[in-house]
N, C-alpha and C positions, 0 to 999 in steps of 0.2 A: 833520654834525659841524662845529662852528665852529672857526676857526683857533685860538682861545684854548684849546680843549679838547685840542689835540694836545700832549701833555706831553713827547714825546721824538722824536728822529729815527727811532728804530725804529718807533714808532707810526705816524708819517707814511709810512714805507716800507711798513708792513703795509697801511695804508689804500690806497695806490696799487697794491700788488700785488693786493689783493682786486678792485679796480676793473678791472685789466687781465685778471685771470683770468676775469672774467665778460663780457669784451668780445667779442661774437661777430664783430666786424669784423676782429679780429686773427687772424693765422695760428695754427693749433693749437699749433705748437711754441713760439710766444711766450707763449700763455696757459699752457702747461704749465710754463714756466720764468718765471712772473710775478714771483717774488721777485727773481731776478737782473735782469730787465728793469726792475723798479722801482728797484733800486739804481743801474743805469745812468742811469735817468731823473733821479733825484735828483742824481747827480754832474754830469750834463750840464746840467741846468736851473740848477744853482747854481754852476757853474763850479768845482767842487771838484777838487783834485788829490788823490792818495792821502794826501799829508801833511796837507792841510787837513781832509780827511774824518776822519783819525785824531785830529786836534786837537779837532774838534767832539765826537767820541765820547768822548774822554778827559775833556774839560771837562764833559760832561754838560749843556751849555747847551741849553735847549729851543728849538725853531725859532721865529723871530719870525713874527708874523702875516703880514707881507709875503711872507716866504719860503714859508709854507704856501700862501698864495693863488696865488703864482706856480707852485708845483709842481702844484697842483690844476688850474690852467689848462692846463699842459703835459700832465698826465695825461689830461685830457678830450680833447685833440686826439689823443693817442696811442691812446686807447680807441676813437676813431672810425676808426682804421686808418691815420692819417697816419704816415709814417716818423719815427722818433725824431729823425733829423738835421734834418728840416724843422721838427719841433716846437720844437727848441732853437735852430735857426738856424746850427749849426756842425757840421763834420765833420773828423775827423783824417785826414791823408794824409801818410805818411812823417813828416817832422819838422814839417809845417805844420799849422796850424789854419785852416780855410777857412770862410767864410760860404757857406751853401747855402740854397736855397729852391726851390720847384717850377719855376723857370726853368731849372734845371740838374740833371743827374744827380748823385746822391750818390756821391762817390768811394769806391772799393772796394779792399780789400786786393789783389785780383788785379791791379789796375792799377798798384799799387806795383811789382809784378814787371816790368811793361812798362818803367817808368822805370829800374829796375835794369839791365835788358838794354840799353837805349839808352845809358846811361852807360858800361857796360862796352865797348860797341862802339867808342866814341871815346876811351876813357881814355888811349890812347897818342898821341892827336892833339889837343892842346888848341887852342882857337880855333875860328874858323868860325861858321857859323850853325846853330842848331837850330830846327826847325819843329814845332809842335803843331797838327795839323789837327782841328777839332772840339773846341776847348779846354774848353767848358763852364765849370766853376767856375775853370778855370785850374790845376787840380791838376798836370797833367803839365808844362805850360810853366813854372810857378813852381818846381817841383822841379828841372827842368833848369837854370833860371836860378840857383838857389841852391846846387845840388850839383855842377853841371858847370863846365867851364872854357871857356865859349863867349864869342865876341865879342858875340853878339846872339841873342835868342830871339824868334821870330815866332809868335804865337798867333792862329789864325783860327777863325771860327765863322760858320755861316749865320744864326745867331740874334743879333739886336742885343741882346735881353734877356740872353742868356747872356754876351755880351761885357761888358755892364754889370756883371754879377756878377764876372767874371774881372778886370776893371779894379779893382774895389773890393778884391778879394783881393790884387792886386798891391800896391796901396797899403798894405794891412794887413800884408802880409809885409815889405815894405820898412821900415815903421815899427817892426816888432818885431825886426828883425835885430840881433844883437849888434854892437857897434862893431868894425869891422875885418873883418866877414864880407862877402865880395864877393857881389854879385848882378849877373848880366848884365842889360843893358837889355832890357826886354820890349816889343815892338811888337804891337799888336792890330789885326787887319784883318778886315773883314766880307765874307763871300761863301762860296759852296759850293766844296768840294774845292780845285781848283787855280786857280780864278779870281782869288783875291787874291794869288797867288804868281807872277805873270807875271815872267819873267826871273830868278827866284830859283834859286840852286843851293846847297843846304844840305849840311852835313856829316852831319846825321842828321835824318830826318823821322819823327815819331812820331804815332800816331793810335789812339784808342779809338773807332772809328766805330760807327754803328748796324749790328748784324749779326744781329738777330732777325727771322725771317720773320713777316709779319702773321698767318699762321694758327697761329703758336706763342704768340700772346698769352694764350690761355686757360690755358696751362700755367704762366704766370709767377705768382709770389706777388702777391697783391692789392696789397700795399704798393708794389710796383714798377709793376704794370700800371695801377693807378688813380691814381697820384700823380706818377710821374716823367714827364718830357716825352717824348711819343711820337716826336718827330722825332729824338731822341737814342738811341732804342731800336730802332726798326724800319726795315728796308730792303726794297726791292722785290727781285724775282728770287730769291725764296727766302732773303732775308737777305744776298745776295751783291752787291747793286748798288754799295754804297759801297766795299766791299773791292775789287771789280773795278776801279772807277774809280781808286782809289788806286794799285793795282798798274800800271794802264795808263800813268799819268803819272809814276810815280816816277823812272824813269831820266832823264827830261828835267829834273827838278828837284833831282837829287842831283849833287854834285860827284863827280869820279872817285874811286872807292873809298868813297863815302858810303853810309850805311846807312838802310834803311827798317825801322821796327819797328812792328808792328801788333798790337793786341789782337784776338783772335777766340775762337770757342768750338770745342770739340773736334769737333763734327759737321761743321765747315767747314774743318778744318785741312788735310786732304789736298788738297782742290780749290783752296784758297787758295795752298798751296805750289806746285801745278802752274801756276797762273796767274802766280805770281812768276817761275818759270823761263821760261814762254812770253813774258814781258815783257822777257827778256834779263838778268834779275838773276841773280846767282851767290851762292854760299855760303848757299843757302836752307836754313833750319832752323826747325823748330817746337819750341818749348821749353815746359816744363810750369810750372804755377803752384804755389803752396804746397800746394794740395790734390791735386797730382799729376795735374792735367788739362792737356791740350794747350791753351795759352792765348796764347802769344806767337809771332808769326812775325818772324824777322829775315832780311833779304836785302840784298845789296850790289850797287851798281853797279860793274861791272868797271872796271879802270884805263882801258881803252879800250872805249868803248861798243860793244856788239854790236848788229847788226841782227837782231831776233827772227825775221825771215823769211829770213835769210841762212844 
């Protein structure tokens, strides 16, 4: 079918839906809901808002050839199994629109809950430093910088490629902020876990670390397993290596009464909470995400640091 033969947006959506429904590299649930996936694809590929979509449909204007060609290119990538966010190059996170590609994880709604918990922990204590360890696209760091009241946000990652994406997103967010909307300065540092944070004492430390065991890879959706960066997904020691390292060093990098907020999965919630208490942290609590799953651990450095062995 040539671009010129597509007489309406509905026809183009139907064409894309048929292609996705027949794509055996996509997960069964995506193929089963191909019409909705096709609608999302059109909106994301063309940068439509609900208002602009409605305007197009009301006007009855047929799609231009360039738009049809672009949508078909995106649909071909999606049919090959590539996640939609990578196909269109952007992902929404809280109030942000972020650039994403296979150098970084795609931000997810459950991580929005992590940011909400972190902001609530320090809502009564403005100022200080926030740290995002393993920043990836910069989703957490930039949310803290634009929604919190911090003096500075430090974002770290072991991947120089991920930091390049995060820096680009920081510039993108700053350029799009409404006049008068404050944004804390964001500093990016490269290195694993605590290495870039020597001498730092933060008011809140947040991380969405790798927490999937290598032997759990087969159970992941193919769009995650085959496309997203393995170093941001998988951890040694049954998925606990990064979580354990974060907990072991947290007290030394938090100011008194500072908070550590971590994303985790329900299967590791109890053992992670126990490690937090062993590390001398207090007020340890596991909170649920929007799907009612154990997802977020928060823990506090006491006003006077305790010796875990004491």
